[in-house]
C-alpha positions in Angstrom: -14.1 7.4 -0.2 -16.6 7.9 2.5 -18.0 4.4 2.3 -14.5 2.8 2.2 -13.4 4.8 5.3 -16.5 3.8 7.2 -16.1 0.1 6.5 -12.4 0.2 7.3 -13.3 1.9 10.6 -15.6 -1.0 11.4 -12.8 -3.6 11.0 -9.7 -1.6 12.2 -11.0 1.2 14.3 -7.7 2.6 15.5 -6.3 3.0 12.0 -9.4 4.6 10.7 -9.7 7.1 13.5 -6.0 8.1 13.0 -6.8 8.5 9.3 -9.7 10.8 10.2 -7.4 12.8 12.5 -4.8 13.1 9.7 -7.6 14.4 7.5 -8.0 17.2 10.0 -4.3 18.1 9.6 -4.5 18.1 5.8 -7.6 20.4 5.9 -9.7 18.3 3.6 -12.7 20.6 3.9 -14.9 21.9 1.1 -15.9 25.5 0.8 -14.1 28.8 0.3 -10.9 29.3 2.2 -10.9 32.0 4.9 -8.0 34.3 5.1 -6.3 34.6 8.5 -7.6 37.5 10.5 -5.2 39.2 12.9 -6.6 39.2 16.4 -5.4 39.8 19.9 -8.1 37.5 21.4 -6.6 34.5 23.3 -8.9 31.6 24.0 -8.3 30.1 27.5 -10.8 27.3 27.8 -12.0 24.4 25.6 -15.7 25.4 25.5 -14.8 28.7 23.8 -12.9 26.8 21.1 -15.8 24.3 20.5 -18.2 27.3 20.2 -16.4 28.8 17.2 -17.9 28.6 13.7 -15.7 26.9 11.1 -14.9 30.2 9.4 -14.0 31.8 12.8 -11.9 28.7 13.8 -9.9 28.9 10.5 -8.8 32.4 11.3 -6.1 30.9 13.6 -7.0 32.5 16.9 -4.4 32.1 19.6 -5.1 29.5 22.3 -3.6 28.9 25.7 -5.3 26.3 27.9 -4.4 23.9 30.8 -6.1 20.6 31.2 -5.7 16.9 31.9 -5.0 14.4 29.0 -7.9 12.0 28.6 -6.7 9.8 25.8 -3.4 9.5 23.8 -3.3 6.3 21.7 0.2 5.0 20.7 -0.7 4.9 17.0 -2.0 8.5 16.8 1.5 9.9 16.2 1.5 12.4 19.1 -2.2 13.5 18.8 -4.3 13.5 22.0 -7.4 14.8 23.7 -7.3 17.2 26.6 -10.1 18.4 28.9 -10.3 21.4 31.2 -13.0 22.4 33.6 -15.2 23.6 30.7 -15.0 20.8 28.0 -12.7 18.5 26.1 -10.9 19.4 22.8 -8.6 17.6 20.3 -4.9 18.5 20.1 -3.5 18.1 16.6 0.1 17.6 17.6 2.5 16.2 15.0 5.9 16.2 16.8 5.6 12.4 17.6 5.9 12.9 21.4 2.7 12.1 23.3 1.7 12.6 26.9 -0.1 9.9 29.0 -3.6 9.9 30.3 -3.7 11.7 33.6 -0.9 14.2 32.7 -1.7 17.8 33.5 -0.4 19.8 30.5 -0.2 23.4 29.3 -1.1 23.8 25.6 -0.6 26.9 23.4 -1.4 27.0 19.7 -4.0 28.3 17.3 -7.5 27.2 16.3 -8.6 25.4 13.2 -12.0 24.2 12.0 -10.9 20.5 11.8 -12.8 17.9 9.8 -15.7 17.8 12.2 -15.3 20.0 15.3 -12.9 22.9 16.0 -9.6 21.8 17.5 -6.1 23.2 18.4 -3.4 23.1 15.6 0.4 23.7 15.7 0.4 23.1 19.5 3.3 23.5 21.9 2.6 21.6 25.1 4.5 20.7 28.2 3.7 18.5 31.2 3.3 20.5 34.5 2.1 17.7 36.7 -0.5 14.9 37.1 -4.2 15.1 37.9 -7.2 12.9 38.2 -9.2 12.3 35.1 -12.3 14.5 34.9 -15.6 13.3 36.2 -17.4 11.5 33.4 -20.9 12.7 32.4 -23.6 10.4 31.2 -25.2 11.8 28.0 -28.5 10.6 26.5 -28.0 7.9 23.9 -29.5 10.2 21.2 -27.1 13.0 21.9 -24.2 10.6 22.1 -25.0 8.9 18.8 -25.5 12.3 17.1 -21.9 13.2 17.7 -22.6 16.0 20.1 -20.2 14.6 22.7 -17.1 14.6 20.5 -13.9 15.0 22.5 -15.8 14.8 25.8 -15.1 12.4 28.7 -18.3 10.4 29.1 -19.7 7.2 30.6 -21.9 4.7 28.7 -23.5 1.4 29.6 -24.4 -1.2 27.1 -24.7 -4.9 26.2 -21.6 -6.5 24.5 -22.6 -7.8 21.1 -19.1 -8.7 19.9 -15.6 -8.6 21.4 -12.1 -8.8 19.9 -8.5 -7.7 20.5 -6.7 -5.1 18.3 -3.0 -4.7 19.0 -2.8 -4.2 22.8 -6.4 -3.0 23.1 -9.7 -4.7 23.9 -12.4 -3.8 21.4 -16.1 -4.3 22.1 -19.2 -3.6 20.1 -21.9 -2.3 22.4 -25.7 -1.9 22.1 -27.5 0.7 24.1 -31.2 1.3 23.5 -31.0 -0.1 20.0 -27.9 2.0 19.0 -24.6 0.3 18.3 -21.1 1.7 18.7 -17.6 0.6 19.5 -15.3 1.1 22.5 -11.7 0.3 23.2 -9.8 -0.1 26.5 -6.6 -1.7 27.7 -6.9 -5.5 27.9 -7.7 -6.6 31.5 -5.3 -9.4 32.6 -6.5 -12.9 31.8 -9.7 -11.8 30.0 -11.2 -14.0 27.3 -13.0 -11.6 24.9 -15.6 -14.2 24.1 -16.7 -14.3 27.7 -17.9 -10.7 27.4 -20.5 -11.4 24.7 -24.0 -10.8 26.3 -22.6 -9.1 29.4 -23.7 -5.6 30.5 -20.6 -3.3 30.9 -20.0 0.3 31.9 -17.1 2.2 30.2 -15.6 5.6 30.9 -13.7 7.3 28.2 -13.3 10.0 25.5 -15.9 10.0 22.7 -14.1 10.3 19.3 -16.1 10.8 16.1 -15.3 9.3 12.7 -16.4 11.6 9.9 -16.3 12.4 6.2 -13.8 15.3 6.1 -15.0 16.6 2.7 -18.6 16.9 3.8 -17.9 17.4 7.5 -20.5 14.7 8.1 -20.7 12.4 11.2 -20.2 8.7 10.4 -19.9 6.8 13.7 -18.4 7.2 17.1 -15.9 5.3 19.3 -15.2 5.5 23.0 -11.6 5.2 24.2 -11.1 4.2 27.8 -7.7 5.3 29.2 -7.4 2.8 32.1 -8.3 -0.8 32.7 -10.4 0.3 35.6 -12.6 2.4 33.3 -14.0 -0.8 31.8 -16.3 -2.5 34.3 -18.5 -5.6 33.8 -21.7 -4.8 35.7 -23.6 -8.0 34.8 -21.7 -11.0 33.3 -23.0 -13.1 30.5 -25.4 -15.8 31.7 -23.9 -19.2 31.2 -23.1 -21.0 27.9 -25.8 -20.1 25.4 -25.1 -23.3 23.6 -26.7 -25.1 26.6 -30.0 -23.2 26.0 -32.8 -25.1 24.3 -32.9 -25.0 20.5 -35.2 -22.5 18.9 -36.8 -23.4 15.5 -35.5 -21.4 12.6 -38.9 -19.7 12.1 -39.2 -18.9 15.8 -36.7 -16.1 15.8 -39.2 -13.2 15.7 -42.1 -15.1 17.2 -43.6 -14.4 20.6 -41.8 -16.2 23.5 -43.3 -16.2 27.0 -40.0 -17.2 28.5 -37.1 -15.6 26.5 -33.5 -16.8 26.9 -31.8 -15.6 30.0 -28.7 -14.6 28.0 -30.8 -12.7 25.5 -29.4 -14.9 22.7 -31.1 -17.6 20.7 -29.7 -21.1 20.0 -30.5 -22.6 16.6 -29.4 -25.6 14.5 -29.6 -26.1 10.8 -27.9 -27.2 7.5 -25.7 -24.7 5.7 -27.0 -23.8 2.3 -24.7 -20.8 1.5 -22.0 -18.8 3.2 -20.5 -15.3 2.5 -17.3 -15.5 4.6 -17.1 -12.8 7.2 -20.6 -11.6 6.5 -23.4 -14.2 6.9 -24.4 -17.9 6.7 -27.8 -19.2 5.5 -29.2 -22.2 7.4 -32.1 -24.4 6.5 -34.3 -27.0 8.3 -37.0 -28.7 6.3 -38.2 -25.8 4.1 -37.5 -23.0 6.6 -34.4 -20.8 6.2 -32.6 -18.3 8.4 -29.9 -15.7 7.7 -27.2 -15.8 10.4 -24.9 -12.7 10.5 -21.4 -13.6 11.7 -17.9 -12.2 11.3 -16.4 -15.3 12.7 -13.5 -16.6 10.6 -14.9 -20.1 9.9 -15.2 -21.8 6.5 -18.3 -24.0 5.9 -19.6 -26.0 2.9 -23.2 -26.6 1.8 -24.5 -29.6 3.7 -22.5 -28.9 6.9 -24.6 -29.2 10.1 -24.0 -26.3 12.5 -25.2 -24.8 15.7 -25.4 -21.0 16.1 -26.0 -18.6 19.0 -26.8 -15.0 18.3 -29.0 -12.0 19.1 -32.4 -11.9 17.3 -32.8 -8.9 15.0 -34.9 -7.5 12.2 -33.5 -6.4 8.8 -35.8 -5.2 6.1 -38.7 -6.2 8.3 -37.5 -9.8 8.2 -35.9 -11.8 11.1 -32.1 -12.4 11.2 -29.7 -13.7 13.8 -27.1 -11.1 14.5 -23.6 -11.3 16.0 -23.7 -15.0 15.9 -21.1 -17.5 17.1 -21.2 -20.7 14.9 -20.0 -24.2 15.8 -19.7 -27.0 13.2 -20.9 -30.4 14.3 -18.2 -32.8 13.2 -19.3 -36.0 11.5 -22.7 -34.7 10.4 -23.4 -33.8 6.8 -26.8 -33.5 5.1 -27.8 -32.1 1.7 -30.7 -29.8 2.0 -32.8 -30.2 -1.2 -34.2 -26.9 -2.7 -37.9 -26.1 -2.1 -39.9 -25.9 -5.4 -41.7 -22.6 -5.7 -44.5 -22.4 -8.2 -46.8 -20.0 -6.4 -45.3 -16.4 -6.8 -47.8 -15.1 -4.3 -45.9 -16.9 -1.5 -42.8 -14.9 -2.4 -44.7 -11.7 -2.7 -46.1 -12.2 0.8 -42.6 -12.5 2.3 -42.4 -16.3 2.6 -39.4 -18.5 1.7 -36.9 -15.7 2.8 -33.4 -17.2 3.4 -34.6 -20.6 2.1 -32.9 -22.7 -0.6 -35.5 -22.7 -3.4 -35.8 -23.7 -7.0 -38.0 -22.1 -9.6 -38.4 -21.5 -13.4 -37.9 -18.1 -14.9 -37.1 -16.3 -18.1 -33.7 -14.5 -18.6 -34.3 -10.8 -19.4 -30.9 -9.4 -19.1 -27.4 -10.0 -17.7 -24.6 -7.8 -16.3 -21.3 -8.1 -14.6 -20.3 -5.7 -11.8 -17.2 -5.5 -9.6 -17.5 -5.1 -5.9 -14.5 -3.7 -4.0 -13.2 -6.2 -1.5 -10.9 -5.6 1.4 -7.8 -7.0 -0.2 -5.3 -4.5 -1.6 -6.7 -3.2 -4.9 -8.8 -6.3 -5.3 -12.2 -6.4 -7.2 -14.7 -9.2 -6.8 -16.5 -9.8 -10.1 -20.2 -10.7 -9.7 -22.5 -11.9 -12.4 -26.1 -10.7 -12.1 -29.0 -12.3 -14.0 -32.2 -10.4 -14.4 -35.1 -12.9 -14.4 -38.9 -12.9 -14.6 -41.4 -15.5 -13.5 -45.1 -14.6 -13.8 -45.4 -11.0 -12.8 -42.3 -11.0 -10.5 -39.0 -9.6 -11.8 -36.0 -10.5 -9.6 -32.2 -11.0 -9.8 -29.9 -13.9 -9.3 -26.3 -13.1 -8.3 -23.2 -15.3 -8.3 -20.0 -14.2 -6.5 -16.7 -15.5 -7.7 -13.1 -14.9 -8.2 -13.5 -15.1 -12.0 -16.2 -14.5 -14.5 -18.3 -17.6 -15.2 -18.2 -18.5 -18.9 -21.4 -20.6 -18.7 -23.5 -17.9 -17.1 -22.3 -15.2 -19.6 -23.0 -17.5 -22.6 -26.7 -18.1 -21.8 -28.8 -16.4 -24.5 -31.2 -13.6 -23.4 -34.8 -14.9 -23.5 -33.9 -18.5 -22.3 -36.1 -20.3 -19.9 -34.0 -21.4 -16.9 -34.5 -23.6 -13.9 -32.5 -21.9 -11.2 -31.6 -23.0 -7.6 -30.5 -20.4 -5.0 -30.9 -18.9 -1.6 -33.8 -16.5 -1.5 -33.2 -13.1 0.0 -36.2 -10.8 0.2 -36.7 -7.1 1.1 -40.2 -6.4 2.4 -42.1 -3.3 3.6 -43.6 -2.7 7.0 -46.7 -4.7 5.9 -44.8 -7.8 5.0 -45.1 -7.3 1.2 -42.1 -8.0 -0.9 -40.4 -5.0 -2.5 -37.5 -6.9 -4.2 -36.1 -10.4 -4.4 -32.6 -11.8 -5.0 -31.4 -15.3 -5.4 -27.8 -16.1 -4.3 -26.2 -18.7 -6.6 -23.7 -21.1 -5.1 -22.2 -22.0 -8.5 -23.1 -22.2 -12.2 -24.4 -25.8 -11.6 -27.4 -24.1 -9.9 -28.6 -22.9 -13.3 -30.0 -25.2 -16.0 -31.2 -24.0 -19.4 -34.7 -25.6 -20.1 -35.4 -23.8 -23.4 -33.5 -21.4 -25.6 -35.2 -18.4 -27.2 -36.5 -18.5 -30.7 -34.2 -17.0 -33.3 -36.9 -14.7 -34.8 -37.5 -12.2 -32.0 -39.4 -8.9 -32.3 -36.1 -7.0 -32.3 -34.6 -9.1 -35.1 -37.9 -8.8 -37.2 -37.8 -5.1 -36.9 -34.2 -5.0 -37.9 -34.9 -7.1 -41.0 -37.8 -4.9 -42.1 -35.6 -1.8 -41.6 -32.8 -3.1 -43.7 -35.2 -4.2 -46.5 -36.7 -0.8 -46.7 -33.3 0.9 -46.8 -32.2 -1.5 -49.6 -35.4 -0.8 -51.7 -34.9 3.0 -51.4 -31.3 2.8 -52.4 -32.0 0.5 -55.4 -34.8 2.8 -56.7 -32.6 5.8 -56.4 -29.7 4.1 -58.1 -31.9 2.9 -61.1 -33.2 6.5 -61.7 -29.7 7.9 -61.6 -28.3 5.2 -64.0 -31.1 5.7 -66.5 -30.3 9.5 -66.7 -26.6 9.0 -67.0 -26.7 6.1 -69.5 -27.1 8.2 -72.6 -24.3 10.6 -71.6 -21.9 7.7 -70.9 -22.6 6.1 -74.4 -21.4 9.4 -76.0 -18.2 9.4 -74.0 -17.3 5.7 -74.4 -15.8 6.2 -77.9 -13.7 9.2 -77.0 -12.4 7.4 -73.9 -11.5 4.3 -75.9 -9.2 6.3 -78.0 -7.7 8.0 -75.0 -7.2 4.6 -73.4 -5.2 3.3 -76.3 -2.8 6.2 -76.2 -2.5 5.9 -72.5 -1.8 2.2 -72.7 1.1 2.9 -75.1 2.6 5.5 -72.8 2.1 3.1 -69.9 3.9 0.3 -71.6 6.9 2.5 -72.3 7.0 3.8 -68.7 6.7 0.3 -67.3 9.7 -0.9 -69.3 11.9 2.0 -68.1 10.8 1.4 -64.5 11.7 -2.2 -64.7 15.1 -1.4 -66.2 15.9 1.2 -63.5 14.7 -1.1 -60.7 17.0 -3.9 -61.9 20.0 -1.4 -61.8 19.1 -0.2 -58.3 18.8 -3.8 -57.0 22.3 -4.6 -58.2 23.7 -1.5 -56.5 21.8 -2.0 -53.2 22.8 -5.7 -53.0 26.5 -4.7 -53.5 26.3 -2.1 -50.8 24.6 -4.5 -48.3 27.2 -7.2 -48.9 30.0 -4.7 -48.4 28.3 -3.4 -45.2 27.8 -6.9 -43.8 31.4 -7.9 -44.5 32.6 -4.8 -42.8 30.4 -5.4 -39.7 31.4 -9.1 -39.6 35.1 -8.2 -39.7 34.7 -5.6 -37.0 32.7 -8.0 -34.8 35.2 -10.8 -35.3 38.1 -8.5 -34.4 36.3 -7.2 -31.3 35.4 -10.8 -30.2 39.0 -12.0 -30.8 40.4 -9.1 -28.8 38.1 -9.9 -25.9 38.8 -13.6 -26.1 42.6 -13.1 -26.1 42.3 -10.7 -23.2 40.1 -13.0 -21.2 42.1 -16.1 -21.8 45.8 -15.7 -22.7 46.3 -12.4 -20.8 44.7 -13.7 -17.7 46.6 -17.0 -17.9 49.9 -15.2 -18.5 49.1 -13.1 -15.4 48.7 -16.3 -13.4 51.9 -17.7 -14.9 53.7 -14.5 -13.8 52.4 -14.8 -10.3 53.4 -18.5 -10.1 57.0 -17.7 -11.5 57.3 -14.9 -9.0 56.4 -17.4 -6.2 59.0 -19.8 -7.6 61.7 -17.1 -7.5 60.9 -16.3 -3.9 60.7 -19.9 -2.7 63.4 -21.6 -4.8 66.2 -21.1 -2.3 64.1 -21.5 0.8 61.6 -24.2 0.0 62.4 -26.1 -3.3 59.4 -28.5 -2.9 56.9 -25.6 -2.7 58.7 -23.8 -5.5 58.5 -27.0 -7.6 54.7 -27.1 -7.0 54.3 -23.5 -8.2 56.5 -24.2 -11.2 54.3 -27.2 -12.1 51.3 -24.9 -11.9 52.9 -22.4 -14.2 53.8 -25.2 -16.7 50.2 -26.5 -16.6 48.9 -22.9 -17.1 51.2 -22.5 -20.1 49.9 -25.8 -21.5 46.4 -24.5 -20.9 47.2 -21.3 -22.8 48.4 -23.4 -25.8 45.2 -25.3 -25.8 43.2 -22.1 -25.5 45.0 -20.5 -28.3 44.6 -23.5 -30.6 40.9 -23.8 -29.9 40.4 -20.1 -30.3 42.0 -20.2 -33.8 39.6 -23.0 -34.8 36.2 -21.9 -33.4 36.8 -20.4 -30.0 34.5 -23.0 -28.4 34.2 -23.4 -24.6 37.2 -24.9 -22.9 36.7 -25.4 -19.1 32.9 -26.1 -19.6 33.7 -29.2 -21.7 35.1 -30.8 -18.6 33.4 -29.1 -15.7 30.0 -27.5 -14.9 30.0 -23.7 -14.5 30.6 -23.5 -10.6 33.5 -26.1 -10.9 35.0 -24.2 -13.8 34.9 -20.9 -11.8 36.5 -22.6 -8.8 39.3 -24.2 -10.8 40.0 -21.0 -12.8 40.0 -19.0 -9.6 42.4 -21.2 -7.8 44.8 -21.3 -10.7 44.8 -17.5 -10.9 45.0 -16.8 -7.2 47.3 -19.6 -6.1 50.1 -18.3 -4.0 48.3 -15.0 -3.4 47.1 -16.1 0.2 43.5 -15.5 -0.9 40.6 -17.6 0.2 38.1 -18.2 -2.5 34.5 -19.3 -1.7 31.9 -20.1 -4.3 28.3 -20.3 -3.3 25.4 -21.5 -5.5 21.8 -20.4 -5.1 18.9 -22.2 -6.7 18.9 -25.4 -8.8 22.0 -25.7 -11.0 20.9 -26.2 -14.6 22.7 -26.2 -18.0 22.7 -22.8 -19.7 23.2 -21.8 -23.4 26.9 -22.2 -24.3 27.4 -18.5 -25.0 26.0 -17.5 -21.6 28.1 -20.1 -19.7 31.3 -19.0 -21.5 30.7 -15.3 -21.0 29.9 -15.8 -17.3 33.1 -17.8 -16.9 35.2 -15.1 -18.7 33.6 -12.4 -16.6 34.4 -14.4 -13.4 38.0 -15.0 -14.5 38.5 -11.3 -15.2 37.0 -10.3 -11.8 39.3 -12.8 -10.0 42.3 -11.6 -11.9 41.6 -7.9 -11.1 41.1 -8.9 -7.4 44.5 -10.8 -7.3 46.4 -8.1 -9.2 45.0 -4.9 -7.6 42.8 -5.5 -4.5 45.2 -7.0 -1.9 42.3 -8.9 -0.6 42.5 -11.9 1.7 39.0 -13.3 0.9 37.1 -13.5 -2.4 33.5 -14.7 -2.5 31.6 -15.7 -5.7 27.9 -16.2 -5.6 26.2 -17.9 -8.6 22.4 -17.7 -8.5 20.1 -19.6 -10.8 16.7 -18.0 -11.1 13.7 -18.8 -13.2 14.3 -16.0 -15.7 18.0 -15.0 -15.2 21.3 -16.2 -13.8 23.5 -13.8 -11.8 27.2 -13.9 -10.7 28.4 -11.8 -7.8 32.2 -11.4 -7.1 33.0 -9.7 -3.7 36.4 -9.1 -2.1 37.5 -7.4 1.1 40.4 -5.6 -0.5 41.5 -2.0 -0.9 38.7 -1.0 -3.2 38.8 1.9 -5.7 36.8 4.8 -7.1 34.9 3.5 -10.2 34.6 7.0 -11.6 38.4 7.6 -11.6 39.8 4.1 -12.2 42.2 3.3 -15.1 40.5 2.4 -18.4 41.3 1.6 -22.0 43.3 4.8 -22.5 45.8 3.5 -19.8 45.8 0.0 -21.3 43.3 -1.6 -18.9 40.4 -3.4 -20.7 39.1 -5.6 -18.0 36.0 -3.6 -16.8 35.2 -2.6 -20.4 35.4 -6.2 -21.6 33.0 -7.3 -18.8 30.6 -4.5 -19.6 30.6 -5.4 -23.3 30.0 -9.1 -22.7 27.0 -8.3 -20.4 25.6 -5.8 -22.9 25.9 -8.3 -25.7 23.7 -10.7 -23.7 21.1 -8.0 -22.8 22.1 -8.2 -19.2 23.0 -5.8 -16.4 26.2 -5.1 -14.5 26.9 -3.2 -11.4 30.3 -2.3 -9.9 30.3 -1.1 -6.3 33.5 0.0 -4.7 35.1 2.6 -2.5 38.6 3.0 -1.1 39.2 0.7 1.9 35.7 -1.0 1.5 36.4 -3.7 -1.0 34.8 -4.3 -4.4 31.5 -6.0 -5.4 30.8 -6.8 -9.1 27.4 -8.2 -9.9 26.2 -9.3 -13.4 22.7 -10.5 -14.2 22.0 -12.3 -17.5 18.5 -13.2 -18.7 18.0 -16.9 -19.7 15.2 -19.1 -20.8 13.9 -21.7 -18.3 15.9 -25.0 -18.4 15.6 -28.2 -16.3 17.7 -28.3 -13.1 20.5 -30.8 -12.9 21.6 -30.8 -9.3 20.9 -29.1 -6.0 22.6 -25.9 -4.9 26.1 -26.3 -3.2 28.8 -24.2 -1.7 32.4 -24.7 -3.0 35.2 -23.3 -0.9 38.9 -23.2 -1.6 41.7 -21.7 0.5 44.7 -21.0 -1.8 47.1 -21.3 1.0 46.9 -25.1 0.8 45.5 -25.6 -2.7 46.4 -29.0 -4.2 47.3 -29.4 -7.9 45.2 -32.5 -8.4 42.0 -30.5 -8.1 42.5 -29.5 -11.7 42.8 -32.4 -14.1 45.3 -32.2 -17.0 43.7 -30.1 -19.7 45.7 -31.8 -22.4 44.1 -35.1 -21.4 
């Protein structure tokens, strides 16, 4: 956890520091808990709080101080730092309200040990005015980097090694006397962060420590400047470093009589390997260089680039740190690997960061997972343990998946391997360890596979042979001793065997006879059970089919006839239109009944696709009800299994019928969604609504909702019914289906039943 928090802090400082402050609230501290001690002592200045031991601070001493707010970041959820005349201290406020830097506040609360330094918990604060920020003190870099200035308002000067923006804050990485730390301030207007690299700046702000809360250990420190004016560029960066003369790759750590004015070095080379967000390896002739850069740029082996960065030393070897890289378009050159046959060169620290090739013997192989910064992601890496002469080293390949070729190489094989050499040396330049970075499995070639008869296998064969000989000798001795006894028992056992065989034959005949009788009885019972289930299933299916077809159609006929009765004397033409619809629906009912008697096959779907069938059925049912019906399709329309299409149609018809009969709605929307693994139908109206828990059911003669639920359950689907009085009703069913090819694009079908025309629905008898 410590390492993960530290790395996260390096990339997203604001979030990590807030996490550290939250850890203070949760009290993630090891050691025995100290019971609260009653005390009348009231601490009135910050320095007294900081002087408390962790045990004393956890006794919850009362606090009452007055000071000026030095930092209160927006993402700290109300927490802030305050400083009085004696010192600064952290306020662990959790009420969400936060003051602004420069506010003069009065704070009361109680002490707590915190995760690193003592602080104020459970605070009550109020603003009593404004005041100037305290005078910043300039600590020594050693005291600052030791964490001794936590919570204090300080002033530091350093060289900008990297700059970036984080939310509405400017973030810089500074170097002071060889120490590196980060600082944040409001973004100055019109500032380009890249223009700060190499500049000398002075920053005033509050020092905030990031720590391991379980061990109470210091990890790193960040400075938070409250005002734009607290970040001052004392000496701008000197010109464009890409205009400086090129430095050879092997000249990074060499003596230079006239160093670069900007302090940075300009190099050029061919890319041999890149670890994005970490480093790039360049090569020119047979000289290599490791360039450390967090720049989000993707390069390929052979790309020619220029890089500008700060010279540094890592493991007593030169590197280019905090580099900015520019790819030279149009240039590409393959850098051949340098053949290494003299191991002494590697042991003396030569060929570091170079692309080399060498022969070695495979000693071992392992796969390890390295935690990456994606959510829950692991980066598998294959590590080969190799030996050449008297040098044992490793070769590592990073990748998103385990390489089957590298994992299949037999142990003991002689390999020719290409890779970027990365050394670790001591202060005398002697190599302590070596690692080759593999670009792909093509960098490894098997020259010779190991002999089958290895020392381990020979030892295993000898061991097995010895065990077999001992077992055989023991077995022969035992057999010879028992042979005479067995001969005496053979005759007696032969007689017993004959008697036993006779009894066995009798028992076997009886078992066969009884088994035959049981099979006849079981078969008869299974047939009767199957017939009973089939009859019950067919009765249930017929009841559902009659309800979903004839009853719904007769409801529509009743509605049409009611409309005819109302309009016959006033508007005979319109009444004739509704009478024709009723006649057509009766004719449809006759066709439905005839086909249900034969095999209950799909009716509307033989002439229409599912959306059109739903639209036509809905308009027939709702015609004359002044209800607008809209059908919307989502996804690619595709043919579905017949049983699914028919059941969705029947469910839609039942939902439309219920809306027409009971909802009093003016608008009804059907949404048919075709997904990869399921199809769903949503029917929504703006009617009166009802209470699902108390609605009428089968006991009152209403089978609509029950029928829909049973259809969905039979198809292993899901149904949800959402309704409330005065808020309309939404019915959604979801049926799983197998993937089928699409037939047409999604469409939206809309029908307003106030002007519905009969010719939308062709004559079913035709």
